N, C-alpha and C positions, 0 to 999 in steps of 0.2 A: 175610073177605077183606081182603087189603091192596092198595091200588091205589098205585102209584108211576109217574111220568110216563115213565120209561125203566128198561128191565129191566136195565141195567147198576146202577142203585141198588138192587137186592135184594140187600141183606145177607145173609151167611152165616147171621147170626144170627136174621133174619125167617125163614128155613126152619126153623132148630131150635126157634124158639118157637111156631111153628105147630104142630109136633109135640109139642111139650111142652104145649100148649093142648088136645090131643086130635085134631088133624085127621088122618084117615086117608091123606090124599095132598095133595100141594102141587104145583099148576101155575103155570107161569110163562111168560108169554106175551109175545114181543116182535116189533118190527119184522123184516122180513125182512133177513137179513144181508147187508150192503152196501148198505142201504137206510136207514140212520141218519136220523132227523129232525134230530138235534142234530150231526151230524158228529162226534160223539164215539166213534162204534162200541162204545157201551155194552153192545150185544147180544152183542159178543165177549166183553166182560169177565163177562156173564152166563154164558155157555158155559163159561168157565174156572171161575166159582164154582159151577156146577151139578155139573161134573165132581168138584170136590173134595168138594161136599156128598155126591155118592152115594157116594165112597171112604170119606168118613168115616161114612155111614150103614152100609155094609157092615161096617166096622169095629166099631161098636157093636151089632151084631146086627139092624139094620133092613133091609128089602127096599128095595134101591135104586129099585125101579121106583114106588116110592111117591112119587117125584120127577120130574116131567117138564117139558121146556122145548120149546116149540114156536115159530117165527118164521113170521109171515105179515102181511100189508096189512090194514088197515081195510075194504077191500072184500071179504075173503075169509069172508064170513058163514058160507057153507055149510062151507067146511073147518073153520072154527072150530067149528061144532056137531059136525060128524064127529070131530074131536080129542077133543072135550069128552066125547062119547058114549062113545069108545075108552076114554079115560082113565078115566071113572067105572067102566066095566064092569071095567076091570082092577083098579083099586082095591078095588070090591066084591069080586072073586074072591080076593084077598089078606086079606080079612078084617079085623077092626078092628086097628088100631095096637098092636103088641106081642102081642095073643093070636095073630094070624096068624104070628107069628115064635117063638112059645112063650116069651114074656117075660111074667112076671108086673107088676103095674102099678107096685109098688114098685121093682123093678129098672129098669124102663124108664124112669121118673122120674129114678132116680140116674145111669143112664147119659147121658140127654139133659143133666141138669143139668152132670155133669161136664164134658162136652164143649163145652156153652155157654160155662163159666166159661173154657175155652181159646180160644175166639174170637179175642180181641185176639192172643194169643201165636202162634195159627195164622197170621192175616192178616199179622203181621210176619214170621214164619218163611218163609211161603211168598209173599211180598210181589213178587218178581221173577216166579215162574211164574204168579200170579194176572194179571199185567200183560203176559203173553207175548201177542202177537198171533197168533192163528190163521187168519188170512185164508187163508193158501196152504197150511195143513196138511192132509196126508190124513187119513182116520179114524184109522189105525193110530198116527199121530203124537200125534194127539189124545187118544186113549184112553190113552197112555203119558205123559202128561204128568205126571199124578200115579199113582204107581204104589201097588199094595196095601202092599208091604213100606215104602214111603216114609210111608205114613199110619200103619203099625203103629209104626215108629221115631218118629214124631212124638207121637202120642199115648200110646204106653207109656213114653217117656222123655222127658216134657216138664221143660223147664227151670225151675229157681227161682232165686232170689237170696237171699242171706242176708249179713246184716253181721256179720262177725267181732269180736265183744266185746272181743278182745285187741288189736285194730288201729284199731278206731274212735275217732276223736279229736274227735267231738260237733261237726264244723266245721258242719254244718247245709246242705252242698251239696246231698247228695243229696236231702235232704227238700224243698229249695226247687224242685229241679228235677222230681220224681216228679209226672207228670200226673195221679194218681190220688190224690194226698196219701194214701198207703199206708205213711207211715214214719213213725212214732212218733218225734220229735225234742224233746228239752227241753236246755237248755244245761247243759252239763257233763254230760250224762248219755250213755251209749251208745245209739245209735240201733236200731230195731228195724222190720224191715219186717213189715206185717200182711199175711200169706199169702193171706188170703182176699179181701183188695183188690187185691193184686197182678196187674197185667196181663202180668207178663213182659215188659215192652218192652226191658229191660235199660239203662235211662236211668241208674239208680243206678250201674250196672257201668261205664258209661263216663265218668261224670262224676266219681267217686271219685277225690281227687287219687292220682296214683300214689305218692306218697311215704308213703301210708298203706296203700292196697290193702287196703282192709277191707270190700269188697263181693266176694263170693265166687259165682261161677256154679256150680249143681248141677244135674247132669242124671241122672234116671232114680234117684235115691237121696232118702230122706227128708230134709227140712230139719230141722236140730237145733232143739230147742225154744230160745223165747227166753229171756234170763236174767229172773228174779224183778224187778219194779219195783224192790224195795230193794237190788238189787245192782247196779244200772245207773249210779250215781254214778262219774264217773271221778276218781280220785285223782291230782292233779297236784303234781309236785314241781319246785321252783325251781332 
């Protein structure tokens, strides 16, 4: 069980981690909509996140009914008991995670790991929609916030960044600005992005000097392999 003070602080990665750890269902409880204790309306943010998470679950073959969010006050003890009883029954009816969907254990782990690695990219790509206020949205408008086609495109063609060896000048600007230290940088050597560490934030792409244009944005295609270390030295001419 994960406890946080505000439902708005429940991160997408928390939900995916719970499923990766073998939980058959995830329940998120928050204050009644419009009654935020912190005046941040975090419960509306949780609503956006849950919708996105459900669409992602559907994309990777997990039943979205395994995730549920409900809003109530601290005095709604009877309601809470009823909701939890109902949710527990529904999750049990779905069966064990993965098995109920016809996925073997390794395939399930692989799919969850793949989408978990994309969480930083997903949050950057969908930043505006995740922050969209839903106070006055109808149910239909809410359901349309993240479409299945949109998620298929997002996860089916994730972006990657690659440093073109023919253009890199080893200026080290991208390496200094990378928030995850995912760029191998040595003086006078072509820089290399470690793809398994890259969170696809695009910082390297944004800060690479335009006169070099060494960082390339790749979508839906494999990233070229990095140059062998012994071939990375830049030969400068006076």
